ROSEKE-701548 format. One record per residue: residue in one letter; x, y, z of N, C-alpha, C in turn. Coordinates in steps of 0.05 Angstrom, whole numbers. Example, Ala and Ser with C-alpha at 12.3 -4.5 7.8 and 13.67 -1.06 7.14 Angstrom:
// ROSEKE-701548
(r A,(264,-114,156),(246,-90,156),(264,-66,156))
(r S,(257,-45,142),(273,-21,143),(258,1,157))
This chain:
// ROSEKE-701548
(r X,(4261,-1783,2880),(4239,-1786,2862),(4227,-1759,2854))
(r X,(4223,-1742,2875),(4212,-1715,2869),(4231,-1699,2852))
(r X,(4257,-1702,2856),(4277,-1687,2841),(4276,-1695,2811))
(r X,(4273,-1721,2806),(4272,-1731,2779),(4246,-1720,2765))
(r X,(4224,-1720,2780),(4199,-1710,2768),(4200,-1681,2760))
(r X,(4212,-1665,2779),(4214,-1637,2773),(4232,-1631,2749))
(r X,(4254,-1648,2747),(4272,-1644,2724),(4259,-1652,2698))
(r X,(4242,-1673,2699),(4229,-1682,2674),(4208,-1663,2665))
(r X,(4195,-1648,2683),(4173,-1630,2676),(4183,-1603,2666))
(r X,(4208,-1596,2670),(4217,-1570,2661),(4215,-1565,2631))
(r X,(4223,-1584,2614),(4221,-1579,2585),(4192,-1574,2576))
(r X,(4172,-1585,2591),(4144,-1581,2583),(4135,-1552,2586))
(r X,(4146,-1538,2605),(4137,-1511,2610),(4152,-1490,2592))
(r X,(4173,-1499,2580),(4188,-1481,2562),(4173,-1477,2536))
(r X,(4170,-1452,2526),(4157,-1447,2501),(4177,-1444,2478))
(r X,(4172,-1458,2457),(4189,-1456,2433),(4177,-1440,2411))
(r X,(4153,-1428,2416),(4140,-1412,2395),(4153,-1385,2392))
(r X,(4155,-1375,2368),(4167,-1348,2364),(4150,-1326,2377))
(r X,(4163,-1306,2386),(4149,-1283,2397),(4134,-1268,2375))
(r X,(4108,-1269,2375),(4092,-1256,2354),(4073,-1236,2366))
(r X,(4075,-1212,2357),(4058,-1190,2367),(4043,-1178,2343))
(r X,(4017,-1173,2348),(4001,-1159,2328),(4004,-1129,2331))
(r X,(4017,-1117,2312),(4021,-1088,2312),(4007,-1075,2289))
(r X,(4002,-1049,2291),(3989,-1035,2270),(4005,-1036,2243))
(r X,(4031,-1035,2245),(4048,-1036,2221),(4044,-1064,2207))
(r X,(4043,-1085,2223),(4041,-1112,2211),(4013,-1116,2199))
(r X,(3993,-1105,2211),(3966,-1107,2200),(3964,-1091,2174))
(r X,(3976,-1067,2173),(3977,-1052,2149),(3991,-1067,2126))
(r X,(4014,-1079,2133),(4029,-1094,2113),(4013,-1118,2103))
(r X,(3999,-1131,2121),(3982,-1153,2113),(3960,-1145,2093))
(r X,(3947,-1122,2099),(3925,-1113,2082),(3936,-1103,2055))
(r X,(3960,-1091,2056),(3973,-1083,2031),(3978,-1107,2013))
(r X,(3989,-1128,2025),(3995,-1152,2009),(3970,-1165,1998))
(r X,(3949,-1166,2015),(3924,-1179,2006),(3911,-1163,1983))
(r X,(3913,-1137,1984),(3901,-1120,1963),(3914,-1125,1936))
(r X,(3940,-1127,1936),(3954,-1129,1910),(3956,-1157,1900))
(r X,(3948,-1177,1916),(3948,-1205,1906),(3922,-1211,1891))
(r X,(3902,-1193,1893),(3877,-1197,1879),(3879,-1187,1850))
(r X,(3871,-1204,1831),(3872,-1195,1803),(3852,-1173,1798))
(r X,(3830,-1173,1813),(3810,-1152,1809),(3821,-1124,1817))
(r X,(3841,-1123,1834),(3852,-1097,1842),(3864,-1084,1817))
(r X,(3881,-1098,1803),(3894,-1086,1780),(3874,-1079,1758))
(r X,(3855,-1097,1754),(3835,-1092,1732),(3817,-1068,1739))
(r X,(3807,-1067,1764),(3788,-1046,1771),(3802,-1019,1774))
(r X,(3826,-1019,1785),(3840,-993,1787),(3847,-983,1759))
(r X,(3854,-1001,1741),(3859,-993,1713),(3834,-982,1700))
(r X,(3811,-994,1705),(3786,-984,1694),(3780,-956,1706))
(r X,(3783,-953,1732),(3778,-927,1744),(3795,-905,1732))
(r X,(3821,-911,1728),(3839,-891,1716),(3831,-886,1687))
(r X,(3824,-907,1673),(3816,-904,1645),(3790,-888,1642))
(r X,(3770,-893,1659),(3746,-878,1658),(3751,-848,1663))
(r X,(3767,-843,1683),(3772,-815,1691),(3786,-799,1668))
(r X,(3805,-812,1656),(3821,-798,1635),(3805,-797,1608))
(r X,(3796,-820,1600),(3784,-822,1573),(3758,-806,1571))
(r X,(3741,-808,1591),(3715,-793,1589),(3720,-763,1592))
(r X,(3741,-756,1607),(3748,-727,1609),(3757,-717,1582))
(r X,(3773,-732,1568),(3783,-724,1541),(3760,-724,1521))
(r X,(3742,-743,1523),(3719,-743,1504),(3702,-718,1508))
(r X,(3698,-710,1534),(3682,-686,1540),(3696,-661,1529))
(r X,(3722,-660,1532),(3737,-637,1522),(3736,-636,1492))
(r X,(3739,-658,1478),(3738,-659,1449),(3710,-651,1439))
(r X,(3690,-661,1453),(3662,-654,1445),(3657,-624,1448))
(r X,(3667,-613,1470),(3663,-584,1473),(3677,-568,1451))
(r X,(3701,-575,1444),(3716,-561,1424),(3702,-563,1397))
(r X,(3690,-586,1391),(3677,-590,1365),(3651,-574,1363))
(r X,(3640,-566,1386),(3614,-551,1386),(3617,-522,1391))
(r X,(3641,-512,1396),(3645,-484,1401),(3635,-467,1378))
(r X,(3618,-448,1384),(3606,-431,1363),(3583,-443,1349))
(r X,(3575,-467,1356),(3553,-480,1342),(3527,-475,1358))
(r X,(3505,-471,1344),(3479,-467,1358),(3469,-492,1371))
(r X,(3481,-515,1365),(3473,-540,1377),(3483,-543,1405))
(r X,(3502,-526,1414),(3513,-529,1441),(3493,-521,1462))
(r X,(3489,-538,1481),(3471,-532,1504),(3483,-509,1521))
(r X,(3466,-493,1532),(3475,-470,1548),(3491,-479,1572))
(r X,(3483,-500,1586),(3498,-509,1609),(3525,-520,1600))
(r X,(3526,-534,1578),(3551,-545,1568),(3570,-522,1559))
(r X,(3558,-500,1549),(3574,-478,1540),(3588,-464,1563))
(r X,(3577,-466,1588),(3590,-454,1611),(3611,-472,1624))
(r X,(3618,-494,1611),(3638,-512,1622),(3665,-500,1622))
(r X,(3682,-510,1639),(3710,-501,1641),(3728,-526,1636))
(r X,(3754,-520,1633),(3772,-543,1629),(3772,-562,1652))
(r X,(3768,-551,1676),(3767,-568,1700),(3742,-586,1700))
(r X,(3719,-574,1695),(3694,-590,1695),(3694,-611,1673))
(r X,(3704,-604,1650),(3705,-622,1627),(3725,-645,1633))
(r X,(3748,-638,1644),(3768,-659,1649),(3759,-678,1671))
(r X,(3742,-669,1689),(3733,-686,1711),(3706,-698,1705))
(r X,(3697,-697,1680),(3672,-709,1673),(3672,-739,1679))
(r X,(3695,-752,1676),(3697,-781,1681),(3696,-789,1710))
(r X,(3696,-770,1728),(3696,-776,1757),(3670,-792,1764))
(r X,(3648,-786,1750),(3623,-800,1756),(3625,-830,1750))
(r X,(3642,-837,1731),(3646,-865,1724),(3668,-878,1740))
(r X,(3689,-862,1745),(3711,-873,1761),(3703,-879,1789))
(r X,(3684,-864,1801),(3675,-869,1828),(3662,-896,1831))
(r X,(3649,-906,1810),(3637,-932,1811),(3658,-954,1812))
(r X,(3678,-951,1795),(3699,-971,1794),(3714,-973,1820))
(r X,(3722,-950,1831),(3737,-949,1856),(3720,-957,1880))
(r X,(3695,-950,1880),(3677,-958,1902),(3672,-988,1901))
(r X,(3667,-999,1877),(3662,-1027,1875),(3687,-1043,1884))
(r X,(3711,-1034,1878),(3734,-1049,1887),(3736,-1048,1917))
(r X,(3728,-1026,1930),(3728,-1025,1959),(3709,-1046,1971))
(r X,(3685,-1049,1959),(3667,-1069,1968),(3679,-1097,1964))
(r X,(3691,-1102,1941),(3703,-1128,1936),(3725,-1135,1956))
(r X,(3741,-1115,1962),(3764,-1119,1980),(3755,-1128,2008))
(r X,(3732,-1118,2017),(3722,-1125,2044),(3703,-1148,2043))
(r X,(3681,-1145,2028),(3661,-1166,2027),(3671,-1191,2015))
(r X,(3691,-1189,1997),(3702,-1213,1985),(3714,-1232,2006))
(r X,(3724,-1222,2028),(3735,-1239,2049),(3713,-1255,2062))
(r X,(3690,-1243,2065),(3667,-1258,2077),(3657,-1279,2057))
(r X,(3657,-1272,2032),(3647,-1292,2012),(3666,-1316,2010))
(r X,(3692,-1311,2011),(3711,-1333,2009),(3717,-1347,2035))
(r X,(3710,-1334,2057),(3715,-1346,2083),(3742,-1339,2095))
(r X,(3758,-1324,2080),(3785,-1316,2091),(3783,-1297,2114))
(r X,(3759,-1285,2119),(3757,-1266,2141),(3761,-1280,2167))
(r X,(3755,-1306,2169),(3760,-1321,2194),(3790,-1323,2200))
(r X,(3806,-1327,2180),(3835,-1328,2185),(3845,-1300,2192))
(r X,(3834,-1280,2179),(3843,-1253,2185),(3837,-1245,2214))
(r X,(3812,-1251,2223),(3805,-1244,2250),(3818,-1262,2271))
(r X,(3826,-1286,2263),(3841,-1303,2281),(3869,-1291,2286))
(r X,(3880,-1280,2265),(3907,-1267,2267),(3906,-1240,2281))
(r X,(3883,-1227,2279),(3879,-1200,2291),(3854,-1201,2309))
(r X,(3856,-1212,2333),(3832,-1217,2349),(3817,-1192,2357))
(r X,(3830,-1169,2357),(3816,-1145,2365),(3798,-1134,2344))
(r X,(3800,-1144,2320),(3781,-1139,2298),(3783,-1111,2285))
(r X,(3779,-1090,2301),(3777,-1064,2289),(3802,-1055,2274))
(r X,(3826,-1063,2283),(3850,-1056,2267),(3848,-1066,2238))
(r X,(3834,-1088,2234),(3830,-1098,2206),(3815,-1078,2190))
(r X,(3793,-1067,2200),(3777,-1048,2186),(3792,-1022,2181))
(r X,(3806,-1012,2202),(3821,-987,2199),(3843,-990,2179))
(r X,(3858,-1012,2181),(3880,-1016,2162),(3871,-1019,2134))
(r X,(3851,-1035,2130),(3841,-1039,2103),(3830,-1013,2091))
(r X,(3816,-997,2107),(3806,-971,2098),(3829,-952,2091))
(r X,(3850,-952,2108),(3872,-934,2103),(3888,-942,2078))
(r X,(3894,-968,2076),(3909,-977,2053),(3895,-972,2027))
(r X,(3870,-980,2025),(3856,-977,2000),(3848,-948,1995))
(r X,(3842,-933,2016),(3835,-905,2013),(3858,-890,2001))
(r X,(3883,-895,2010),(3907,-882,1999),(3912,-890,1970))
(r X,(3908,-915,1964),(3911,-925,1936),(3891,-911,1918))
(r X,(3866,-910,1926),(3845,-897,1910),(3851,-867,1907))
(r X,(3861,-855,1929),(3868,-827,1928),(3890,-822,1907))
(r X,(3910,-839,1907),(3933,-835,1888),(3923,-839,1860))
(r X,(3907,-859,1855),(3897,-864,1828),(3879,-841,1819))
(r X,(3861,-832,1836),(3843,-811,1829),(3857,-785,1824))
(r X,(3877,-778,1841),(3891,-753,1837),(3908,-754,1811))
(r X,(3922,-776,1807),(3938,-779,1782),(3920,-776,1757))
(r X,(3897,-790,1758),(3879,-789,1735),(3868,-761,1730))
(r X,(3862,-747,1752),(3851,-720,1749),(3871,-701,1736))
(r X,(3896,-703,1745),(3917,-685,1734),(3923,-692,1705))
(r X,(3924,-718,1699),(3930,-726,1671),(3908,-717,1652))
(r X,(3883,-721,1661),(3860,-713,1644),(3860,-683,1640))
(r X,(3867,-668,1661),(3867,-638,1658),(3890,-629,1640))
(r X,(3913,-640,1644),(3936,-630,1628),(3932,-636,1599))
(r X,(3922,-660,1592),(3917,-666,1564),(3893,-651,1553))
(r X,(3872,-649,1570),(3848,-635,1562),(3853,-605,1557))
(r X,(3871,-593,1573),(3877,-565,1569),(3889,-560,1542))
(r X,(3905,-579,1532),(3916,-576,1505),(3894,-577,1484))
(r X,(3875,-595,1488),(3853,-597,1469),(3836,-572,1469))
(r X,(3832,-560,1493),(3815,-537,1495),(3829,-510,1491))
(r X,(3854,-510,1483),(3869,-485,1479),(3855,-469,1457))
(r X,(3851,-443,1463),(3838,-425,1445),(3808,-424,1447))
(r X,(3796,-439,1465),(3767,-439,1469),(3761,-424,1495))
(r X,(3735,-416,1499),(3728,-402,1523),(3733,-418,1549))
(r X,(3734,-444,1546),(3738,-461,1570),(3767,-465,1577))
(r X,(3785,-455,1561),(3814,-460,1566),(3823,-448,1592))
(r X,(3840,-462,1606),(3853,-452,1630),(3876,-470,1637))
(r X,(3895,-461,1653),(3918,-476,1661),(3918,-481,1691))
(r X,(3939,-495,1700),(3942,-501,1729),(3944,-475,1746))
(r X,(3953,-454,1734),(3956,-429,1749),(3929,-415,1753))
(r X,(3908,-424,1740),(3882,-411,1744),(3872,-415,1772))
(r X,(3860,-394,1783),(3850,-395,1811),(3831,-419,1815))
(r X,(3838,-436,1834),(3820,-458,1841),(3825,-484,1825))
(r X,(3841,-483,1804),(3844,-507,1787),(3858,-530,1803))
(r X,(3880,-524,1815),(3894,-545,1830),(3877,-555,1853))
(r X,(3864,-537,1867),(3846,-545,1889),(3824,-564,1880))
(r X,(3813,-558,1856),(3792,-576,1845),(3803,-603,1838))
(r X,(3826,-604,1826),(3838,-630,1819),(3845,-647,1843))
(r X,(3856,-634,1864),(3862,-648,1889),(3836,-657,1902))
(r X,(3816,-640,1901),(3790,-647,1913),(3778,-671,1900))
(r X,(3781,-673,1873),(3770,-696,1859),(3785,-722,1868))
(r X,(3811,-720,1871),(3826,-744,1880),(3818,-752,1908))
(r X,(3814,-732,1926),(3806,-738,1953),(3778,-750,1954))
(r X,(3760,-739,1937),(3733,-750,1935),(3734,-780,1927))
(r X,(3749,-787,1907),(3750,-814,1898),(3763,-832,1919))
(r X,(3783,-822,1934),(3795,-837,1956),(3774,-843,1977))
(r X,(3758,-824,1984),(3737,-828,2005),(3715,-847,1995))
(r X,(3709,-846,1969),(3690,-865,1958),(3700,-893,1961))
(r X,(3726,-897,1957),(3738,-923,1962),(3735,-932,1991))
(r X,(3738,-914,2010),(3735,-920,2038),(3706,-928,2044))
(r X,(3687,-913,2032),(3659,-919,2036),(3653,-947,2025))
(r X,(3665,-955,2002),(3662,-982,1991),(3671,-1003,2011))
(r X,(3694,-998,2024),(3704,-1016,2045),(3684,-1018,2067))
(r X,(3673,-996,2076),(3654,-995,2098),(3628,-1010,2091))
(r X,(3618,-1006,2067),(3594,-1020,2059),(3599,-1050,2057))
(r X,(3623,-1058,2048),(3629,-1086,2047),(3629,-1099,2074))
(r X,(3640,-1084,2094),(3641,-1094,2121),(3614,-1093,2135))
(r X,(3597,-1074,2128),(3571,-1071,2140),(3552,-1092,2129))
(r X,(3551,-1096,2103),(3532,-1115,2091),(3543,-1143,2088))
(r X,(3570,-1146,2086),(3583,-1172,2083),(3573,-1187,2058))
(r X,(3565,-1172,2039),(3556,-1184,2014),(3566,-1166,1991))
(r X,(3578,-1179,1971),(3588,-1163,1948),(3565,-1151,1933))
(r X,(3545,-1167,1927),(3522,-1157,1912),(3507,-1135,1927))
(r X,(3503,-1139,1953),(3489,-1120,1970),(3505,-1094,1972))
(r X,(3531,-1096,1976),(3548,-1072,1979),(3548,-1055,1953))
(r X,(3551,-1069,1930),(3552,-1055,1905),(3525,-1042,1899))
(r X,(3503,-1056,1906),(3476,-1044,1901),(3472,-1019,1917))
(r X,(3480,-1020,1943),(3476,-996,1960),(3494,-973,1950))
(r X,(3518,-980,1942),(3537,-959,1932),(3526,-946,1907))
(r X,(3516,-961,1888),(3505,-949,1863),(3480,-933,1870))
(r X,(3463,-943,1887),(3438,-929,1894),(3445,-902,1908))
(r X,(3465,-903,1926),(3472,-878,1940),(3484,-857,1922))
(r X,(3501,-865,1904),(3516,-846,1887),(3501,-837,1862))
(r X,(3482,-854,1852),(3470,-849,1826),(3440,-849,1827))
(r X,(3427,-867,1841),(3398,-869,1839),(3384,-849,1858))
(r X,(3393,-847,1882),(3380,-828,1901),(3380,-800,1891))
(r X,(3402,-789,1880),(3401,-761,1870),(3380,-758,1848))
(r X,(3376,-778,1831),(3356,-777,1810),(3328,-777,1821))
(r X,(3324,-792,1843),(3297,-793,1855),(3289,-768,1870))
(r X,(3309,-751,1876),(3303,-726,1890),(3285,-708,1873))
(r X,(3285,-712,1847),(3268,-695,1829),(3239,-700,1834))
(r X,(3232,-722,1847),(3204,-728,1853),(3193,-713,1878))
(r X,(3212,-701,1893),(3204,-686,1917),(3197,-658,1910))
(r X,(3182,-644,1927),(3176,-615,1923),(3202,-599,1921))
(r X,(3202,-578,1906),(3226,-563,1901),(3239,-552,1927))
(r X,(3222,-545,1946),(3233,-535,1971),(3248,-556,1986))
(r X,(3238,-581,1984),(3253,-604,1997),(3279,-610,1982))
(r X,(3277,-608,1955),(3301,-613,1940),(3324,-593,1947))
(r X,(3317,-568,1950),(3337,-548,1957),(3348,-552,1984))
(r X,(3332,-563,2002),(3341,-567,2030),(3357,-593,2034))
(r X,(3351,-613,2018),(3363,-640,2022),(3386,-646,2002))
(r X,(3381,-639,1977),(3400,-647,1956),(3429,-640,1961))
(r X,(3436,-615,1970),(3464,-608,1974),(3478,-626,1994))
(r X,(3463,-639,2012),(3476,-655,2033),(3477,-685,2027))
(r X,(3468,-693,2003),(3470,-720,1995),(3500,-727,1990))
(r X,(3508,-752,1993),(3537,-759,1989),(3547,-750,1962))
(r X,(3531,-755,1941),(3541,-748,1914),(3543,-718,1910))
(r X,(3524,-702,1921),(3524,-673,1917),(3546,-660,1934))
(r X,(3549,-669,1959),(3570,-658,1976),(3598,-666,1964))
(r X,(3600,-690,1953),(3625,-698,1941),(3632,-681,1917))
(r X,(3613,-676,1900),(3618,-659,1876),(3626,-630,1884))
(r X,(3615,-621,1906),(3622,-594,1916),(3652,-592,1923))
(r X,(3664,-615,1930),(3692,-615,1937),(3710,-607,1914))
(r X,(3702,-614,1889),(3719,-608,1867),(3706,-589,1846))
(r X,(3684,-577,1853),(3671,-557,1835),(3688,-531,1835))
(r X,(3692,-521,1812),(3708,-496,1809),(3692,-472,1818))
(r X,(3666,-472,1813),(3649,-450,1822),(3625,-461,1837))
(r X,(3613,-444,1853),(3590,-452,1868),(3567,-432,1864))
(r X,(3543,-441,1869),(3520,-423,1869),(3504,-426,1894))
(r X,(3480,-415,1895),(3464,-415,1920),(3454,-443,1927))
(r X,(3453,-461,1908),(3442,-488,1913),(3464,-509,1919))
(r X,(3490,-501,1919),(3511,-520,1924),(3527,-511,1949))
(r X,(3541,-530,1960),(3558,-525,1984),(3585,-514,1975))
(r X,(3598,-501,1993),(3626,-493,1987),(3644,-517,1989))
(r X,(3668,-516,1977),(3685,-540,1978),(3691,-549,2006))
(r X,(3696,-530,2024),(3702,-538,2052),(3678,-552,2066))
(r X,(3655,-540,2062),(3631,-552,2074),(3624,-579,2061))
(r X,(3628,-580,2035),(3623,-606,2021),(3642,-628,2032))
(r X,(3667,-621,2037),(3686,-640,2048),(3677,-649,2076))
(r X,(3668,-631,2093),(3660,-638,2120),(3635,-657,2119))
(r X,(3616,-650,2101),(3592,-667,2099),(3599,-695,2088))
(r X,(3617,-696,2068),(3624,-722,2057),(3641,-738,2077))
(r X,(3657,-725,2093),(3672,-739,2114),(3652,-750,2135))
(r X,(3631,-735,2140),(3611,-745,2159),(3597,-771,2148))
(r X,(3591,-771,2122),(3579,-795,2111),(3599,-818,2112))
(r X,(3624,-813,2107),(3645,-834,2108),(3647,-845,2136))
(r X,(3648,-827,2156),(3650,-835,2184),(3625,-852,2192))
(r X,(3602,-844,2182),(3577,-859,2189),(3579,-887,2178))
(r X,(3588,-890,2153),(3590,-917,2141),(3611,-934,2156))
(r X,(3633,-922,2164),(3654,-936,2179),(3644,-944,2206))
(r X,(3628,-926,2219),(3618,-933,2245),(3599,-957,2244))
(r X,(3582,-958,2223),(3565,-981,2220),(3580,-1007,2215))
(r X,(3601,-1005,2199),(3618,-1029,2194),(3632,-1038,2219))
(r X,(3642,-1018,2235),(3656,-1025,2260),(3637,-1038,2280))
(r X,(3613,-1027,2282),(3594,-1038,2301),(3587,-1067,2294))
(r X,(3582,-1073,2269),(3576,-1100,2261),(3600,-1119,2264))
(r X,(3624,-1109,2259),(3647,-1125,2261),(3651,-1133,2290))
(r X,(3645,-1116,2309),(3648,-1122,2337),(3626,-1139,2348))
(r X,(3601,-1135,2338),(3578,-1149,2350),(3571,-1175,2337))
(r X,(3579,-1180,2312),(3571,-1205,2299),(3596,-1222,2292))
(r X,(3592,-1247,2293),(3613,-1266,2286),(3617,-1267,2255))
(r X,(3641,-1274,2247),(3646,-1276,2219),(3633,-1301,2207))
């Protein structure tokens, strides 16, 4: 009797489930697939690229039309091919940052985050993978847009005081810095989406951080402005791709370090909430 019982119970202990392991490569592949299945990804990336190129060309055309005219503003007259070509970065950053918020906060709005965290119980690999995947995509789009805008803009500006080529000192560094800045803005968008878990809230904080807060700094005493403004996310980010610097701006290397610190702070907040709060 005992022999029959032992024989009957053996099939119950055998597992027929496939051997499944959560690895970093699989999480990255999952986040890559999720990103490109969203229609908003294609639309928003296209808008970011369009803003970067089109507004840069408009700025270059405007400069050429005003060369030698008394109507040209003195600050605008000091523009270079790099600064004119990257004029659209201010608009592209919003598109790429908003898509980052949508990619992360959208999972909370739709409820798919529960399935994601069930598949990856350790949670943090989801944040790191999503940030890495989208950050690299935003970096590629931003860098490509910066170079396209510069190469076409340089043709428009040929023969003007702003004309310069890729061989000009600092030109390539500025274009690469613009692409890196836009990639990090995308990562900050991911972090804000994970921290606030709200599409509207994440976009509002992103816009306020990049556009509203710098404008409000004018309300502070000038001594405070000089001490604080260079270290704001928008100011330190612009220093990454500025061709020239003055006493009120950071160097490209320092700007990069400050902007990386802001990015790390946002990711740390998102990581803390992801670990401490349920989906």
